[in-house]
A tleap script that builds the chain and sets N, CA, C and O, in Angstrom:
source leaprc.protein.ff14SB
mol = sequence {
  NMET ILE SER ARG GLN GLY SER GLY ALA MET
  LYS ASN TRP GLY PHE ILE ALA MET HIE ALA
  SER VAL ALA ALA ALA PHE ILE PHE LEU LEU
  GLN ARG PHE GLY LEU ASN ALA SER LEU GLU
  SER SER LEU LEU TRP ALA LEU THR PHE ALA
  VAL CYS ALA ALA GLY LEU ALA TYR LYS GLN
  SER ASN CARG
}
set mol.1.N position { 28.908 -4.492 -7.045 }
set mol.1.CA position { 29.343 -3.099 -6.302 }
set mol.1.C position { 30.689 -3.003 -5.735 }
set mol.1.O position { 31.344 -1.969 -5.863 }
set mol.2.N position { 31.110 -3.973 -5.147 }
set mol.2.CA position { 32.464 -4.019 -4.472 }
set mol.2.C position { 33.226 -3.722 -4.860 }
set mol.2.O position { 33.939 -2.728 -4.718 }
set mol.3.N position { 33.236 -4.952 -5.736 }
set mol.3.CA position { 34.737 -4.889 -7.035 }
set mol.3.C position { 34.773 -3.386 -7.672 }
set mol.3.O position { 35.820 -2.766 -7.858 }
set mol.4.N position { 33.566 -2.932 -7.955 }
set mol.4.CA position { 34.154 -1.606 -8.416 }
set mol.4.C position { 34.164 -0.501 -7.542 }
set mol.4.O position { 34.268 0.567 -8.145 }
set mol.5.N position { 34.074 -0.393 -6.065 }
set mol.5.CA position { 34.924 0.215 -5.357 }
set mol.5.C position { 36.294 -0.206 -5.147 }
set mol.5.O position { 37.171 0.657 -5.140 }
set mol.6.N position { 36.518 -1.139 -5.015 }
set mol.6.CA position { 37.793 -1.744 -4.795 }
set mol.6.C position { 38.638 -1.319 -5.999 }
set mol.6.O position { 39.763 -0.877 -5.763 }
set mol.7.N position { 38.228 -1.403 -7.223 }
set mol.7.CA position { 39.195 -1.222 -8.495 }
set mol.7.C position { 38.851 0.278 -8.635 }
set mol.7.O position { 39.627 0.800 -9.436 }
set mol.8.N position { 37.869 1.228 -8.082 }
set mol.8.CA position { 37.906 3.003 -7.988 }
set mol.8.C position { 39.258 3.058 -6.827 }
set mol.8.O position { 39.922 4.043 -7.150 }
set mol.9.N position { 39.689 2.598 -6.011 }
set mol.9.CA position { 40.551 2.982 -4.802 }
set mol.9.C position { 41.696 2.572 -5.397 }
set mol.9.O position { 42.558 3.447 -5.310 }
set mol.10.N position { 42.168 1.304 -6.140 }
set mol.10.CA position { 43.315 1.128 -6.951 }
set mol.10.C position { 43.538 2.098 -8.028 }
set mol.10.O position { 44.727 2.338 -8.241 }
set mol.11.N position { 42.712 2.692 -8.733 }
set mol.11.CA position { 42.810 3.258 -9.508 }
set mol.11.C position { 43.714 4.912 -9.001 }
set mol.11.O position { 44.777 5.417 -9.362 }
set mol.12.N position { 42.930 5.214 -8.286 }
set mol.12.CA position { 43.149 6.391 -6.865 }
set mol.12.C position { 44.215 6.414 -6.488 }
set mol.12.O position { 44.819 7.482 -6.593 }
set mol.13.N position { 45.011 5.055 -5.791 }
set mol.13.CA position { 46.547 5.061 -5.503 }
set mol.13.C position { 47.285 4.758 -6.467 }
set mol.13.O position { 48.493 4.932 -6.310 }
set mol.14.N position { 46.837 4.263 -7.636 }
set mol.14.CA position { 47.779 3.796 -9.164 }
set mol.14.C position { 48.116 5.622 -9.298 }
set mol.14.O position { 49.253 6.093 -9.274 }
set mol.15.N position { 46.848 6.430 -9.438 }
set mol.15.CA position { 47.213 7.507 -9.785 }
set mol.15.C position { 47.932 8.368 -9.114 }
set mol.15.O position { 48.521 9.223 -9.775 }
set mol.16.N position { 48.080 8.372 -7.558 }
set mol.16.CA position { 48.700 8.902 -6.272 }
set mol.16.C position { 49.918 8.640 -6.455 }
set mol.16.O position { 50.756 9.512 -6.230 }
set mol.17.N position { 50.339 7.200 -6.968 }
set mol.17.CA position { 51.578 6.516 -6.851 }
set mol.17.C position { 52.568 7.128 -8.537 }
set mol.17.O position { 53.793 7.195 -8.640 }
set mol.18.N position { 51.754 7.407 -9.396 }
set mol.18.CA position { 52.377 7.722 -10.575 }
set mol.18.C position { 52.421 9.378 -10.921 }
set mol.18.O position { 53.049 9.918 -11.832 }
set mol.19.N position { 51.505 10.047 -9.844 }
set mol.19.CA position { 51.702 11.703 -9.960 }
set mol.19.C position { 52.834 12.080 -8.510 }
set mol.19.O position { 52.974 13.259 -8.185 }
set mol.20.N position { 53.472 11.119 -7.843 }
set mol.20.CA position { 54.443 11.076 -6.679 }
set mol.20.C position { 55.454 10.699 -7.702 }
set mol.20.O position { 56.418 11.460 -7.614 }
set mol.21.N position { 55.582 9.901 -8.544 }
set mol.21.CA position { 56.860 9.405 -9.142 }
set mol.21.C position { 57.444 10.602 -10.344 }
set mol.21.O position { 58.589 11.038 -10.465 }
set mol.22.N position { 56.438 10.871 -11.000 }
set mol.22.CA position { 56.651 11.617 -12.293 }
set mol.22.C position { 57.124 13.130 -11.304 }
set mol.22.O position { 58.010 13.690 -11.950 }
set mol.23.N position { 56.905 13.708 -10.355 }
set mol.23.CA position { 57.371 14.754 -9.973 }
set mol.23.C position { 58.227 14.576 -8.941 }
set mol.23.O position { 58.598 15.494 -8.210 }
set mol.24.N position { 58.560 13.452 -8.839 }
set mol.24.CA position { 60.093 13.021 -7.984 }
set mol.24.C position { 61.003 13.110 -9.329 }
set mol.24.O position { 61.748 14.086 -9.418 }
set mol.25.N position { 60.992 12.200 -10.331 }
set mol.25.CA position { 61.760 12.424 -11.341 }
set mol.25.C position { 61.805 13.376 -12.086 }
set mol.25.O position { 62.884 13.565 -12.647 }
set mol.26.N position { 60.885 14.144 -12.319 }
set mol.26.CA position { 61.323 15.619 -13.122 }
set mol.26.C position { 62.076 16.513 -12.068 }
set mol.26.O position { 62.590 17.523 -12.550 }
set mol.27.N position { 62.256 16.295 -10.522 }
set mol.27.CA position { 62.561 17.752 -9.504 }
set mol.27.C position { 64.241 16.870 -10.086 }
set mol.27.O position { 65.008 17.390 -10.896 }
set mol.28.N position { 64.424 15.774 -9.562 }
set mol.28.CA position { 65.925 14.983 -9.441 }
set mol.28.C position { 66.564 15.433 -10.706 }
set mol.28.O position { 67.741 15.793 -10.681 }
set mol.29.N position { 65.873 15.439 -11.816 }
set mol.29.CA position { 66.324 15.501 -13.516 }
set mol.29.C position { 66.940 16.944 -13.603 }
set mol.29.O position { 67.953 17.238 -14.236 }
set mol.30.N position { 66.072 17.889 -12.779 }
set mol.30.CA position { 66.303 19.064 -13.195 }
set mol.30.C position { 67.280 19.564 -11.889 }
set mol.30.O position { 68.188 20.358 -12.136 }
set mol.31.N position { 67.121 19.190 -10.807 }
set mol.31.CA position { 68.073 19.147 -10.056 }
set mol.31.C position { 69.829 18.919 -10.019 }
set mol.31.O position { 70.759 19.560 -9.530 }
set mol.32.N position { 69.712 17.638 -10.822 }
set mol.32.CA position { 70.956 17.037 -10.786 }
set mol.32.C position { 71.385 17.254 -12.264 }
set mol.32.O position { 72.572 16.975 -12.437 }
set mol.33.N position { 70.930 17.548 -13.034 }
set mol.33.CA position { 71.688 17.901 -14.603 }
set mol.33.C position { 71.201 19.042 -14.892 }
set mol.33.O position { 71.770 19.536 -15.865 }
set mol.34.N position { 70.314 19.730 -14.418 }
set mol.34.CA position { 69.924 21.535 -14.707 }
set mol.34.C position { 70.801 22.237 -13.959 }
set mol.34.O position { 71.767 22.860 -14.400 }
set mol.35.N position { 70.431 22.129 -12.688 }
set mol.35.CA position { 71.290 22.745 -11.817 }
set mol.35.C position { 72.876 22.153 -11.248 }
set mol.35.O position { 73.629 22.817 -10.537 }
set mol.36.N position { 73.030 21.381 -11.527 }
set mol.36.CA position { 74.636 20.401 -11.164 }
set mol.36.C position { 74.329 20.565 -9.588 }
set mol.36.O position { 75.172 21.270 -9.033 }
set mol.37.N position { 73.487 20.157 -8.885 }
set mol.37.CA position { 73.265 19.593 -7.267 }
set mol.37.C position { 73.955 18.509 -7.078 }
set mol.37.O position { 74.205 17.835 -8.077 }
set mol.38.N position { 74.363 18.129 -5.975 }
set mol.38.CA position { 74.771 17.345 -5.693 }
set mol.38.C position { 73.962 16.046 -5.379 }
set mol.38.O position { 72.991 16.207 -4.639 }
set mol.39.N position { 74.239 14.668 -5.870 }
set mol.39.CA position { 73.265 13.653 -5.565 }
set mol.39.C position { 72.574 13.733 -4.304 }
set mol.39.O position { 71.416 13.355 -4.485 }
set mol.40.N position { 72.770 14.048 -3.149 }
set mol.40.CA position { 72.112 13.743 -2.215 }
set mol.40.C position { 70.974 15.082 -1.916 }
set mol.40.O position { 69.884 15.044 -1.344 }
set mol.41.N position { 71.743 16.314 -2.579 }
set mol.41.CA position { 70.618 17.434 -2.796 }
set mol.41.C position { 69.338 16.960 -3.290 }
set mol.41.O position { 68.167 16.884 -2.917 }
set mol.42.N position { 70.222 16.613 -4.501 }
set mol.42.CA position { 68.725 16.176 -5.833 }
set mol.42.C position { 68.084 15.154 -5.114 }
set mol.42.O position { 66.895 15.372 -5.346 }
set mol.43.N position { 68.156 14.045 -4.288 }
set mol.43.CA position { 67.566 12.837 -3.907 }
set mol.43.C position { 66.606 13.462 -2.359 }
set mol.43.O position { 65.550 13.082 -1.852 }
set mol.44.N position { 67.416 14.368 -2.059 }
set mol.44.CA position { 66.358 14.918 -0.744 }
set mol.44.C position { 65.270 16.181 -1.496 }
set mol.44.O position { 64.113 16.163 -1.074 }
set mol.45.N position { 65.519 16.947 -2.271 }
set mol.45.CA position { 64.246 17.352 -3.159 }
set mol.45.C position { 63.490 16.431 -3.983 }
set mol.45.O position { 62.473 17.027 -4.338 }
set mol.46.N position { 63.512 15.356 -4.412 }
set mol.46.CA position { 62.815 14.958 -5.233 }
set mol.46.C position { 61.829 13.930 -4.077 }
set mol.46.O position { 60.695 13.557 -4.379 }
set mol.47.N position { 62.468 13.590 -2.800 }
set mol.47.CA position { 61.643 12.950 -1.892 }
set mol.47.C position { 60.546 14.118 -1.311 }
set mol.47.O position { 59.401 13.864 -0.935 }
set mol.48.N position { 61.024 15.122 -1.327 }
set mol.48.CA position { 60.127 16.454 -0.777 }
set mol.48.C position { 59.102 16.772 -1.678 }
set mol.48.O position { 58.092 17.320 -1.236 }
set mol.49.N position { 59.231 16.441 -3.220 }
set mol.49.CA position { 58.536 16.814 -3.707 }
set mol.49.C position { 57.541 15.854 -4.106 }
set mol.49.O position { 56.408 16.185 -4.453 }
set mol.50.N position { 58.008 14.520 -4.054 }
set mol.50.CA position { 57.009 13.376 -4.084 }
set mol.50.C position { 55.989 13.005 -2.926 }
set mol.50.O position { 54.906 12.456 -3.129 }
set mol.51.N position { 56.437 13.346 -1.792 }
set mol.51.CA position { 55.255 13.824 -0.946 }
set mol.51.C position { 54.746 14.628 -1.127 }
set mol.51.O position { 53.562 14.428 -0.856 }
set mol.52.N position { 55.016 16.073 -1.657 }
set mol.52.CA position { 54.221 17.184 -1.813 }
set mol.52.C position { 53.232 16.379 -2.929 }
set mol.52.O position { 52.055 16.165 -2.641 }
set mol.53.N position { 53.726 16.010 -4.047 }
set mol.53.CA position { 52.394 15.628 -5.350 }
set mol.53.C position { 51.524 14.730 -4.490 }
set mol.53.O position { 50.312 14.875 -4.325 }
set mol.54.N position { 52.329 13.732 -3.932 }
set mol.54.CA position { 51.395 12.508 -3.366 }
set mol.54.C position { 50.238 13.494 -2.733 }
set mol.54.O position { 49.039 13.301 -2.937 }
set mol.55.N position { 50.649 14.351 -2.102 }
set mol.55.CA position { 49.201 14.855 -0.862 }
set mol.55.C position { 48.191 15.576 -2.074 }
set mol.55.O position { 46.983 15.517 -2.303 }
set mol.56.N position { 49.130 16.150 -2.595 }
set mol.56.CA position { 47.972 16.795 -3.523 }
set mol.56.C position { 46.961 15.859 -4.666 }
set mol.56.O position { 45.841 15.999 -5.157 }
set mol.57.N position { 47.613 15.266 -4.715 }
set mol.57.CA position { 47.050 14.026 -5.613 }
set mol.57.C position { 46.171 13.523 -4.641 }
set mol.57.O position { 45.095 13.099 -5.065 }
set mol.58.N position { 46.358 13.478 -3.575 }
set mol.58.CA position { 45.318 12.344 -2.473 }
set mol.58.C position { 44.206 13.418 -2.255 }
set mol.58.O position { 43.034 13.071 -2.112 }
set mol.59.N position { 44.484 14.372 -2.239 }
set mol.59.CA position { 43.400 15.399 -1.767 }
set mol.59.C position { 42.572 15.959 -3.013 }
set mol.59.O position { 41.481 16.453 -2.727 }
set mol.60.N position { 42.981 15.946 -4.483 }
set mol.60.CA position { 42.251 15.719 -5.522 }
set mol.60.C position { 41.367 14.494 -5.627 }
set mol.60.O position { 40.163 14.751 -5.644 }
set mol.61.N position { 41.705 13.217 -5.701 }
set mol.61.CA position { 41.369 12.086 -6.058 }
set mol.61.C position { 40.125 11.983 -4.642 }
set mol.61.O position { 39.409 10.993 -4.791 }
set mol.62.N position { 39.848 12.642 -3.619 }
set mol.62.CA position { 39.107 12.774 -2.348 }
set mol.62.C position { 37.959 13.708 -2.474 }
set mol.62.O position { 37.097 13.775 -1.599 }
set mol.63.N position { 37.929 14.720 -3.989 }
set mol.63.CA position { 36.951 15.643 -4.080 }
set mol.63.C position { 35.687 15.423 -4.712 }
set mol.63.O position { 34.850 16.325 -4.749 }
savepdb mol mol.pdb
quit
């Protein structure tokens, strides 16, 4: 029973990491190539969106 809880926790953290990385990649590509923003600006927006997406995914996984 403990191993099930552990694998569930790892599944949640994997989901959160995947959600954050997809959001960061999307906004980076949109900013950098779609809107021709600078590299620094694109990375800053990607980091911001990754943190927000991770927070949302964390809240959803604890429902």
